[in-house]
N, C-alpha and C positions, 0 to 999 in steps of 0.2 A: 967111481966116477965122476972128475975133474968137474967141478961147477967156477964157467966162464966169469968170475966177479965182477970185470974190468966191463963183458961185452954186457949183461945183465943190468949193472947201473948205466951203461950208455944208452941201451937202448928204452931206460928207463927213465931219461931225463927227454928222449927226446919226442917219446909217446907223451909224457905231465907239457913239455913243452907244446907240443901240436895242439890238446887239449885245453888247457889257457888262451890259447889263439883261436881254437875255434868259442868260448866263452865269449871269448871279445868280438866274435863274428856276430855269435848269435844273437849277446844284447844289439850290436845293431839292425840287425834286419829283424829285429821282436820274434825270435826264436828261442823255447826253451833250450839249453843248450845240452839235455842232455841225448836229444835228437843227431845233434853232431859228437859229440860220446859213441853213441853207440853203433853209429854210423863207421865211425873210428873202427869199432872193434870189429865189425864185417871185413871192413879194409884188410886188418891184420886175421882174419880166420880162414876157413878155409875156402871160400871166395872170392880170398881173394889174394895175400900172399903166404896164403897158406898156413900158416900156425894151426897146432889142432889142440881144439879145448873140447872136449865134450862127456864132464862128469857133472854130469846132475847132482851126486850128493854134496860135492865139493862147491857147486854154484851156490847155491841154498845155503852152507852154512859161511860161506862169503859175502851174499845174500843180506842173513841175518845180519851179518859184523855190520855191514855196512849204515842198514837202517839205525842199528843203533846208537850210533853213534851219525849220524841223521838225524835222528827223533832226539838222541839228546842235545842234537843244537839246536833244532826248532824250539825246543823248551829252554834253553838259557838264553836266547835270544830274545826270545818273545817279550813283551812287558805285558805283565797282567793289568791295568790299569788300561790300554787296550785294547786288553776280550776280555773282560770282566762281564760287560756289559751284553757279551754273542758268545757266551758260555754255554747258558741255556739250550739256545738255539741251535749251536753246535753242536752239542752233546745226544741231542734229539738228529740230530743227521747222523753221530756218526754210530749211533746204535739203531735206532728203529729205521730213520733211513736209510741205512745197508742193507737194515730186512729185507724193508719193501723192495728195494733194488733190487734185490737178488731173486727175490720172488718174482718177481714178474719179470725179470730175465730167465728166468729156470722156464717159466710156464710157455717165455716165446721158443726160445734154445730148443724143449720138448718137445711141442706138438707145433710151432710151424717148422725151425729149422730142420727138424728130425732127429736130436742130438738125442745119444740115451739120456737117463734121468739126471746119473751124474755130472756125466760130462757140463751138460745145462746149468747144472747147480756149480758145479765147479766156475764156469764162463765167467758164473751170473760173482760168482763170490771176487772172485781173482780181480776184476775190470769195475766193482763198482766203485772202491776207494778210493778219493782223491789223492792226487799227490802234491805237497809242499813245496816243493822243489821248482815241480814244473808250473804251481801257479803266481809262485812271486818272483818267480825268473823274468815273468809279463808283466806281473801287476807294480813292480819298485817303475816303471812309464807308465801307467794309467793311478794317476792318480782319484780314487774313491774313495767315500764317506770311512772313517778309522769304524763303525760300530762293523759294515760290512768287508771288510777285509778285514775284523777282526774272524769272525764268522770262519771265513775260509776258512785261516790258518789256524782258527785253534779246529776247526774240523777235520784238516788234513793231520793233526796231530796224533787225536784218538781216534778216527775209524782205520787205526793199521791193529789194535789191539782185536775187537773183535773179530773186522774181517780172516786174521791169520789165526782166531780159534775155529772159525766155522772154516776154513779151509782145509786144514788139516785133519777136522773130522769127517768133514767131508770125501777128502782123500780116503783117510782109515776107513768107513764105511762102505766105498766104491771098491774096495779092494776085502771086500768080505769081513773087513777085519771091526770088530765089534767095539766101537771106545769103553775101557772100563768106564766104567760107574753112569750110564748112559742106556737109559730105561725108553727108545724111541725118540718120538721127536722132541715131546717134554722135556726128555731128560736132558738129549743136548741144550736144548735152548739154558735150560736149567744151569748146566757144563758151563757153560758161556759167560754170563750174568756171575756164577761162583767166581769165575779165574778172573774174570774182570774187575770187581768187587775185590777183589784179594790182594789184587794187583796193586791195584790203585793205592790199596792202604799203604802195600809194603813200601810202593814211591816218594806217599806223605811223607812217611815216617821216618823212609833212610834222609828226608831231604831236609825234613826239620832239624832231623840229627845231625845229619852234616854243615846247614848254616850255623848249630852252635858250635860244630867244633872249629869251624874256617873263621867261626868268628873270634874265638879265643886262642886260638894259637899263633905263634907268630913263626912264618917257618924260614927257613934263610934267604930265600930268594925272592922275591916279586915272581920270575917267572914259575914258578912252583906253584902258587896258589890256582892259574886254570887248570897245568896240567889236576892238580887235586882235585877242582871242581868236576874234571868232565870224567875222571878216570872212579871220582863215587858214583854219578850218574852209570855208569857201565857196571858197576859194582852192586846196585838197586834192579839193571836186568836181572845181571845174572843171581840176584839172592829168588828174586822173582820167578823166573824160567826154574831153577829148582826148588825152589817150592810147589810148581809146578798148578801156578799161578799164571796170570801174564806179564812177560819182564817187559813187554813192551809199552802198558798201562803204569807200569813202575819206574821206564825210565823217563817217558814223559815225563811223567808228572815229578820224580825229584826232581827234574833238571829247569822244571818251570819253575818250583820252590826256589832251588840256590839264585835263578838269573835274577831273580825280584829278590831276592835277600839284600839288605844291606851289609855287602862282601867287601875286603879290599879288590881293587884294583880289577871290577866293574868290565870295565873298558877293556882293559888287557882281556880278561875272558873271553870276552863275545869276539877277538879280533880271531883269540886265537882260535876254539872252537870255530868261528867261517873259515878257518883256511883247513881245519880236520874235514869238515863238512865237507867241502871242492875235491877235498880229495878221497874222502866216500864216495862220492858222488860219480867223481873219470873213473877210480877204480871199479865202480859198482857195474858205470855203463860198459866200458870199457871190455870185463869181464862178461858183461850180456851177448855182447855185440861178437863176440870171441865163440858164445852157446849157442848163438843164432846160425841158423845156414839158410842163406838166400835159396839155395839150391831146391832146398827140401822143398817148399811153400810150394804150394798146390793152388790150380788155380779155386778150386771149392773153399781152400783154407782163406783164400782173398776172397771170394765171397761172402763163406760166414762174417769173416771179421767187419766188409762192410755192414751187412745188414745186421747184426747183434751191435754192432757200433753206431749204427742210426738211431735203431732202436731204444739202444740208454739211453742217447743227448737226447733225441726229442720227445720219449714217453717219460722213463723208468726216472730219469732225474730229475724231468719236471716234478712231475706224481710224489717223487720224493719230498723235495722240497715243498712244492704244496699243500704235503701230509701234517707236514714239520715247523715249517716259518711261518702260519696266518699266528699261530698260538702264541707267538712275540710280537705281532704287529708291526710285519715286515710289510713294507709297501709291496704291490704287483710288480714292480720296477724293480727291484732289488730282490724280487725272488725271481725275476728273470735273470736275473744275472747272476746268482747264485747257479742256477740250471745251465749257463755256458760257464760259468765254471771252474764248471766239475773238470777238472783238468787231470789226465789221464799220464802216468811217469814210469820211474822205477818202482814202485809199487804192484804193479799187477803183472810187472814181467817176472820180478821176482816171488811173488805167490805162485804163478805160475809155474816153476821150478819146481814147487811141493811135492805136488802129484806126478810131475817127472821121477820126482828123485824114489816119488813110491809105487812105482814099477804101474800106475793107473793105465788099464788097456783105454788108448786114445790121448794118453798126458803128452805125448809128441804130438800130436794134432794142436792141438791145446792150446802150447804152447808159440804153436804158429801162428795161430792165432789171435792170440792176443798179442804177438808181436809185430802182425800187419794192425791192430787193431788201434793200439800206443803210436803206432808212426800215421801212421792216416788221417786221426783224428785231433792227434797235436798238431800236424800239419794245419788240419783246418779249424780250431779253433782261435788257439795261440793268435797267431796274429790278430782277428778281429777281433781281441779281448777290447783293446782299445775304440774302434768304431763303435762297439756295442756297447761302451760306455756311456759313449758320446748319442751314439742313438735314445737311449733310455736315458736322454742326463743324470747321469749320475756322475758326470767329473767333478770334481770335488780339489780341487785345486789349492786350496788351504792345509786340507788332508797331508800332504808330502812337503811342506817344510816344515821341520820339527828340527831341533835343532839338537848335536851332540854333548851327552855328558861321560866324562869320566873323572872319575873317584879316586883318590888315595887319604889314607886315614892318618888323622895328627892326632896323635893317642895319648899325649897328652893334656891339651885340653879337651877330652872325647870332641873333635870337629875332625871334619870330612873338608878337603879341598875339591873341589866342582870344576874341571877345565870346558868349557861350553862352547864352543865354534859354530858360529853363527852363520847358517848355507845360505844361497843365491836363493834367493824371492821368499827368504821367513818376514816375518811380520816383526819383529826385533828389530829390525832397517830403522833407521831415524825417531828410537827411540829414546829417551836421553836415560842414564842412570835412577836419577832420582824416580822416574815411571816404575819403574820397575816394581817400587814395593815391598820387598824381599823380608822386611821385617826388619828390627831394631837388631835381634842377631844375626844377621846376616849381613855380611860386608863383598862386595865388589870389589879386592885387594889392589887387579892388577889390570890392564889391556893390553893387549900382544895387538900391534894394526901395523901391517909391513917388516914383521920378521923388530921391532921395536919396541919396548914393552915402556908405558908409564902408567904413571896411576893418576886414573878418571875421581873428578869430577862429579857430583848434581848433575850439571847441564850438558855432561862428556853424550854425544850423540852415538850410537852403537853405528855401527857401518858395517857392510859385507864383508863376511869372511875375516870378522876379528872374532880372538881368542880372550874370552873371560876368566876369569883366577878370582871361585867366588870359598867362601871361607864361611860354613855354614855346620850352625851344634848336630849333631849326628840323629839324636832324633828330628831335627828339623831335616833333616834331607830329603825327604820323599816330596813332601809338601814344598821344598824350592826345586827340585825338579818338574812337579808336575806346577809348581804357575812361571816356568822358564817355559815351556813346552806351550800352555795355555795364549804363552804372547806371545810367540813362534806363534803360532797358526793363527790368531785371533788382534795381535797389538796391543792398542790403547783402550781397546773396549773389550776385553776379552773377560773379566769380570760380570760386564753389562752379559754379553752374550750364554757363557754360565750359566747365568740367574735366568734368561727364556730359556732356553733350552729345556732346568730344571721344569719350568713352568708349563712349559709341553709337552713334557716326559710326565 
């Protein structure tokens, strides 16, 4: 069979251009672009242009591959400083909260909706995890406190690992295939915990090894550093999955270590993996749109999706948050926002392909229910997140005013050159260079203003759009970045506010 490469490239380019336009449109109207990508895939599918795609095994494989890249991007672009205080509650939500949500959804699905027991379990399992892309494509426009944002970000990165194990084991049980080594419910829980812990250990170990290698190996091109970091995280997933542990836990934790280490060209790495993440999202949702068949969706599937979605949104998710967050002293207003901000996106639809590929009885019906569920409740929750944040008085304008820092190594003097961009609304605007107080060994060597570079004096005031070139010892780099970001949020009173927060905590 002759392959028309030119035609394939033409169609692929047109689809990608349309997806990029859709992403821009989604950002303007406040919707996660994933819905527009999904709609684009449906338009190309059997209910639109007629392209046929009905291979659940291939969809599952491609979906998992895309999730690996998405989790790698999430870990590599997440600042540990921003989520450190939120990891505890996020970890509880991503594990115990998931099990609470699945249990409540199972009871509701089986006893109220009349679903088969294993279909009810699978419905709860595939719809309980939140999706980072869906949440943060909306939260970028909603400046909420860093701790709250950190919970949502960390939860979205952590909850895929336990959920995929639960879905795989439940699918096996639904087909009568008892998982090897599992002895009843307690055995299943024990297996999930073991695989999570083992996968996490593999991810942390490989992350540490990757940091040591990338710090010491001088690659011939700066463009190889982002590629090496991404490939190493994929290696962590493959190693974890090959050893029958949680590959998703391994890839996220490995990426988190690499993303927060003092590695060369960290800014370039961040930009590169964000681009790869976008490609993964676009490809994933267009593929899922092709797999979906709107003509197949029945009224029963729609009604069950609406009932299950309402129960999860207004009962199961709030109960899971209520049982997790109070232990970490989260105010009720923040708990309410955590409940409403649990958006579902790629993850539930990808996970719904697992029972489909395992030939679970009712798997196709479950996929259709999950598809309707995600579309309807994303349309309900995403546009209202800014309003909910305002009503709960959680809008924190300072939380969005962060400086962008890129770094390149200066090996001969064991120092780093930081390139700091001053965004609109930053509290650094109007601050004099002498007021930065970065330390005697750290020097602001150059200011670039309106494309014109000049050496600053202590009395030079920082303006919006300035770029500062700062030379700092490698050992003080993290301190320098933390100081700059603190000033960007709180201005000259940064140290006083930090001490006040420490006193309050």
